N, C-alpha and C positions, 0 to 999 in steps of 0.2 A: 506549709501545709503539704501533706504527702498524698500521692495518688498512685494507682496502678496504671502504668503506660503499657498499652497492649498493641502489638503489631500482628496483624493476621494477613497471611499471603496465600493467594491462589496461584500455585506454580504451574510450570509447563505450558504457559499461555502461548508463547510464540511457536512452540512445537505443535501444539494442538491446532492452531490456526494454519501454520505452514504445511502440515501434513493433510493436504486437501487435493482432491482430484478435479473439483469444479468450483466455480465462483459461488454456487449454492452452499458448498461445504465451508468455504471461507466465511460467508455471511452467517451461516448457522453457528460456526465456532465462535465468532466474535460476539454474536447475540447471546449465546449461552454464557460466556465469560461475564458480559455485562449484567445479565440477569442474576447470576450467582453472586457477583460482587454487591449488587444493589440489595439482594436478599440479606446478605450479611450485614450491610449498613442498616437496614430496617430493623433487623433483630437487635443490633447493638443499641440503636436509638430507643427501641421499645423497652429493652431491659434497663436502660439507664433512667427511663421515666422522667425526663425533663430535669435532669441533674443540673443545678446551677453552676455557672462558670467557676473555675476554669475547666471543669469536667466536660465530657461529651466528645462527639466526633471531631477529629482533626482533619483526616482525609477519608472520605470527602467531607465538605463542610456540612452537608445534610444528606439524608438518605434519598431525597428526591432530586439530587443533582442530575443534570442532563447526561453526564458521562462519569463513570466511576472507574478508577484504575483497579488493577488486580490486588492492590494492597489497601487494607482498611486499618486506620490508626485511631485510637481513642484513649481517653483518660477516664478511669472509673474509680470509685471509692476503694480505699485499701482493702484488699482481700476479696473483692468482687470481680476483678478483671478476668482471672482464669475461668470462672463459671460463665461469664458472658461470652468469652471466646469459645468455650465448649458448646454453648447454646447456638452460636452462629455456625459453627462447624456442623452441628447436628442438623440444623435447618438446611444447609447446603446439601448435605448427604441425602436427606429425605427428598429434596427437590429433584436431585439427580436420579434417585431410585424411582420416583414417580414418572419421570420422563422415560426411563427404561421400561417400566411396566406398560405404559401407554403404547409404546412402539412394538414390544414383543408379545403383548396380550397374555402375560403369564405372571403368576405370583412370585416366581423365582427366575427373573431374567438373567441372562449371561453376565458374568463379571466383567468389570472394566479396569484392569490393572493400571494403576497410576493416574486414574481420573475419577473423581476430582483429587488434585494434589494439594493438600491443605497443610499449612504449618502456622503456628502462632507462638509468640513469646510475650511474657509479662514480666516487667520489672517494677519495683516499688521505690519511690523516692520523692524528694521535693521538686516542685515545678516552677520555682522562682526563676527569674531571668538568668541568674548566675548558675543555677543547678540543672536547668532543663536540658542543656546541650549534653551534659554528662549522662543524664538519664536516657536521652535519645540514642546516643552512641552505644550505651549498654544494651538497650533493647535490640538495636540492629545486630550487634555482635551475638546476642542470645539467639535471635532468629536464624542467623547464618549458621551458627554452630548447631542448632537444632536440626537444620536441613541436612547437615553433613552426618548427623548421628541418628537419623530416623530409623525406626524399625518398621519394615514393610510387612504387610499382611501376606501370608502364604496363600497362593491361589494355584490349584491344580487344574490344568486344562488339557484335554485330549487334543493334540495338534492335528489339524487336517490340512489346512492351507493358510498362508499368511495374508494379512490385510493388505490390500493394494495401496492404501494411504499410509499406514503405519506398519512397516515391515517387521517390527519387533513384536507385533501383536497378532494373535490368531484371528482369522475370519470366522464369523458365526453364521448361523442359518439366516436366510433372508426373512425379514419381517413379513407378516401375513398381508399387509396392504401395500407392499412395495409396488412401484409403477412397473409396467411391462419392461421398459428398457433397463430397469434396475435389477431384474431378477437373476442376472448372471454376475452381479457385482460381488466382489470378495471384500467385505468390510468388517472391521471389528465392531463390537457393540457400541463403543464410543463413537466410531465413525458413522454408524447409523443414527446416533443421537444428533450429531451436527448436521447430517444430511437432511434429516426430517425438520430440524429447526430452520434451515435455509431454503427448503423446497418452495419453488415458485415465487421467490422473493427477489431474485438477483439476476441481472442480465448476464448472459454468457460472455466469454472473452471474444467470441466471434461477433456478437452483437455490439459489444463495446468498441471493437476495432472499426466497425462500419458506421458508428454513430455520427461521426463528423460528416461523412459522405451523405448520409440520409438527411441530416439537418440541412445541409446546403441544398439538396434537391427540394426539400419542402419549402425552404425560403424562396428559391427561385420560382417554384410553382405558385406560391402565394403572390409573387410580384408579376408573374407572366402567365396569363390564362392559357396561352398556347402550350407552354411547357406542362401545365397542370392537365390539360386535355390529353396530351401525348402520353402522360404517365398512367392514365387510368387503365388502359388495356393490359400493359405488362404487370401492373399491380394486381389486377383481377386474376390474371393467369397464374401468378405466383401463389396467390391466396388459395385458388382452387386446387393447385397441386398439393399444397400443404394439407388441405382438407382430405384429399384422396389418400395421401400417405398416412395420415393420422399420427404424425410425429409431434412431440411436444415443442412448443414455441415460447418465446419470451413474453411474459405478461407485463413487464415494465415498459414505460413509454419514455420517449425522449423529453428532455427539458426544453420544450419548444412551445411557442404560443398557439395560436389558432391554426389547426391543421386543415388544409383544404378538404372539402367534402369528397369522400371516395378514396382519399389517400391515407386514411388513418392506419392501415397496416404498415406503411412505411415508418410510422412513429413507434410501432410496437412489434407485432408478431413476426414481421419480415426481417427483424434485425439481423438474424444469422443467415439469411437466405437471399441477399441481394447480389451476391457474387456468383457468376456462372460456375466457378470452381467448386462451390459448395454442393452443386447438384451432381454428385458423383455416386453412382449406384453402389459401388463397393463400400465407399465411406458411409453412406446412409445405412446400408445393411449392417455394417460392423458397429456403428454407434447406437442404432436403435433396435437391433436384433429383429429386423423385419426383412421380408423380401419385397423391395420397393417395386411399384408399378413402373415399368420401363417407359411407357408412353408418358406418364405424368412427369417423370424425371426429365425426359427429353424436352417436353414442352416448357417445363420450368427453366431449364438451362437456356432455352431460346428466349424466354421472357426476360431472364436476368441479363442476357446479352443485349436485348432491346433497351432495357433500363440503362445499361452502361452507355449505349449509343446516344440516348437522349441526354445523359449527363455530359458526355464528351462534346456534343454540339452546343451545349449550354455553357461550356468552359469550366466544367466541374471535374476535378481529377478523379480517377477511378478509386474505389474504396481501397484503403490500405489494409493489408493482412496483419498489421501490427497493432498491438495495444501496449499500454505502459502500466507498470506498477510504480507508485510513488509512495515513498516512506519518509517520514520526518521524525526526529527524536531530539529532545533537548539534551544538551551536552552537560555532563557533570551535575545533574540535578541532585543526586544523592549527596555529593560533596557540599553542594550549596546548602542543603537542608541541615547538614551537620553543624553549620555555623549559626543557625537561626534559633532564637528563643521561641517559646510557645506562641505568642501573639503573632510573630512574623511568619511562623509556619502556617498558622491559620489564614493569614493574609495571602500566602502563596497558594494555599489550597483553593481559596476563592478565585485567585488570579487564574489558576489552571482551569477551573470550572468555566470561567468567563471565556478563556481562550478556546476551550472545546466547543462552546456555543458559537464562537466566532468562526471557527473552522467549518462547522456544519453550515452556518449561514453563508459563508463564502462559497462553498461547493454548490449550495442550492441556487444562489443568485448569479454569481459571476462564472461559475463552471458547471452548468447544469448537465453537461455530458459526462462529468466525472461521477463515479460511483463510490461513495464513502463506505469503507468497511468498518473502521472505528476512528474516532477522534477523541482522545482522552485528555487533551490539553498538553500533556508532556510528550505525546506521540500521536502519529497519524498514519493510517494506511488507506490508500485509495487506488482505484483503477480508473483509467481514462483512455480515450483514443490517442494514438501517437501524436497527432497534430496539437494536442492540448498539453502534453506532459510538461514541457519546460515552462510554459506559461503558468500552469498550476503550481509547479514547484516553487517558482519565484513568488507567486501570490501568497502561499502559505508561509514561506520564509519571511517575507515582508510583514505579514501579520504578526508573527512572533516578535520581530524586531520592534514593531510599534507597541505591542502589548506589554513587553517587559522593559520599556524605557523608563517606567516609574515603578515604585514598589520595591519590595525586598530583593527581587531577582535582578534589579538594575545594578546592584553592587555586589552580588553574591558570587560572581565568577572569579577567575584568576586575577590577582592584583587589583581586586575591587571593581573590576569591569562587570558589565552585564553578562549574564550567561548567554550562550549561543545555541544554535540548533544546526544539526547536520542533516543532509537530505540525500536520498538515493532515488534515481530514476532508472528503471530497467525497462528497455523496449524488448518485447518478446513476440514471436510469431504466434498467431492464434492457433496453429496446429500443434505447437509444442506442449509438453506436459506443464500444467499450471504449477505443479510442485517445483519444477526447475526454475521457473520465474520467481517464485516466492523465496526459494533458497538463494538465488542470485541476489535478490533484494536485501536479504539479511546480511549476506557477505559484503554487499556494496556499502551498506550503512556502517558496518564495522570498519571497512576500509576508510570511509570518510572520517570516522572517529579516531582512527589510529594513525593518522598522518600528521606531519608537521610541516608548516610552511617555511619559506626562507627566513621569515622574521622570527621563527621559533615558536609561533603560536599554533597550537594544535586544535584540531576539530574545526567547527564552523565551516564545514566543507560540503561540496556537492560532488557526488559520484554519479556518473552516467555510464550505463552499460548497454551495449547493443548486442542482443542475442538473435542472430540471423537464424534461418530455418535449420542450418547445419551446425549451429553452436555459436559461442561467443565470438564476435568479430571485432569489437572495439570496447575500450574501457578508458575513461579519464577520471581523475580525482583532482578537483580544483578547489582553492579557497573561494568562498562565495563571492568575495569582492577582491579579485586579483589586483595586486599593486601594479602601478605603472600606467594606469589610464588617466586621461585628462578629465574625464567626466564621472569617475567613480562607477563605471559600468559593472554590472554583475557578470558572473560567469555565463549565465544563460544569454544575456545580451550579447556578449562577445562571441559565443557560439553562433548566434543568429547572424552576426555580422559576416562571418565566414560563409555561412550557408547562402547559396546563390538565390537570386530572385527568379521570378517566372520567365525572364528573358535570358537567363544564363544557367540552364538546367544541367549543363555538362561541367560546370566549374569544379564543384567539389569532388565529383567522381574522378576526373582526370588528375586534379591536384593531389588528392589522397594517394593515388597510385604512384605519381611522381615522387612524392615525399617518402613513401615506403621504399621505393627503388634507390633513392639517393640518401637514405638515412645515415650511412657511414660518412658520407661527405659533409652532411649537415653537422654531425658530431664534431668534425674537425673545425668547422667554422664557429662552433659554440665558444671556443676560447676567445673569440673576438665578437662580443654580442652585437656591436654595430654592424659588422659585416653580415652576420646571420640575419639580422633584421632586414637589411637591404636586400639580401638574397630571397628571403621569404616574400617581401613586397614585390620583387621582380617576378617570382614564380606565379604569384597570384595575379598580377597584372597580365602576364603572358597568357593566362587562361581566361581572361575577360573580367577579372575581379577588380576591385578598387584598392587604392593604397590603404584605406581604412580597414579593409578585410585582411590585408597582409599584416598590418600593425596588430590587429586583434589576434591573429594566429601566433605572432611572436610573443605577445603578452601571455597567452594561454600556454604556449610551449615553455615559457620560463616559469610559469606558476605550476605546471604539471608536477604532481607529487605522488605518483602512484608507486613509489618505492622501488624503482628499477635500479638495482644495485650496480654500481660501476658505470652508470651512464652520466652524461654531461650535466643533466639537470635542465637543459633547454630542449624539450621534446615536443615538437609541433605535430608529430604524426597522430597521436591519440585524438586531439581536438579535430584535426582534419578528417579523420575517419568518422567521427561522430557527426560532424557537419555534413559529410557525404551521405550518411544515412538519413539525416534530417531532410536533406533536399530530395531524396528519393522516396521516402516512405512517410514522413511526418507531414502530410499534406492535407 
């Protein structure tokens, strides 16, 4: 029996999400992509009208799936596939047009070149288990070829200034109902669409960075009435200062249980304002386009200092100025699907939908301080405080490992093994441009996917990047489970073994400096791995560490695979520098 196999793709998604100035832009872009993909799936399902198997949606399994990727795949009766694809494209374009009209309050809103970026391909053939793989590969080739040969609509635009998010696009006039601090923004029409979709829905990077600190304060206040009583006055003063300045604040709240009465602002609107450094007149004037009340700023800075003093006396580290971007992507999923028949592809589709639900549940229950941008099953993007980043990365990688231990993906990888996932963690300073952090995350996940371990197995890697305030400071790319451990420890566990505890705060800082200074000598020792191992253990112990920390450093140095041409292959410096950062900022 023959069918039309149709692949419909919404392109430019990573760029659309990555070209963002704020977390609200990221959230809005992600939500728009999800909405448009689900709209396409609903249109397909409605047009098919309950078509009996094997026809119907393949990806996603149903239009009400919790998360939908940017590709819609379905089987339709012969001759109907192209019309259904055109109908889905028309629905998406109409939805996008309506969003523009609502924002710009005009019947002819400004154009959005390249968005939405839609392409589809339809091929006809039998779908038996022997024939489906051939049909699938033909549809993929047709879609790829169509993208290369697209004809673009001509758009003439009088250029005035460039969009601050997307430098290849022109900025347009500010929408009528833009917020006061947005009126000087230079955004394209598409940029305003995602800004509006994400407005007031997402914590700022500053708030995310401070969330671990604020949660610890609230936990201590709930357990100690004296701490709770001491916090009330600085919290009141900070809240009053925000009221006087009239600046926007976060509406999201921490994933924390019962907040002590009177301290609710610590769980919400004070997220970006608990550090004295944030109370800077010039910074506030620049960010919010206002002339701040000097007295209010001074009083708030004093209150934030009092808050820090209470935390210090309670044994709580000062808030870190760093947050993390965490990205995960399944390895070689497209190649795996090429090998599967229709029934097994549908099983994978259901598996990915279940995995997306699992990721969302994991972030809600075990990592409530993490902010999910999207979780599509095959990929994930989230923000979190620096202290939670490696723990979150290991949790989501472990969830994938468990989820694909059965079903088609358990044997769809190279040599009949389970497919794997690669992960990137980028630590970024809250004052640096968000676009830089997102770009670094994309580069890091590509680095993880393009590396090869000593055993010859590629991907299944963890890339960790540290971007200090002045730029990138450390980068390590490691197999998720480095060889040579007695207990099968993961890369994140080994990094934490090097990281000093609360009684050895100087270990990693001094050790990292020594390793950088002696890198040439360590390269010479790499010809004798046993000697290098002994030297690393000696250096670690000299700085107050344990033999286990020295062993972990050797294992990670041997596993390091960041592609440093002409080097020995035993490179302990990257892991040591990452551990130094963790000890200083991921607290």
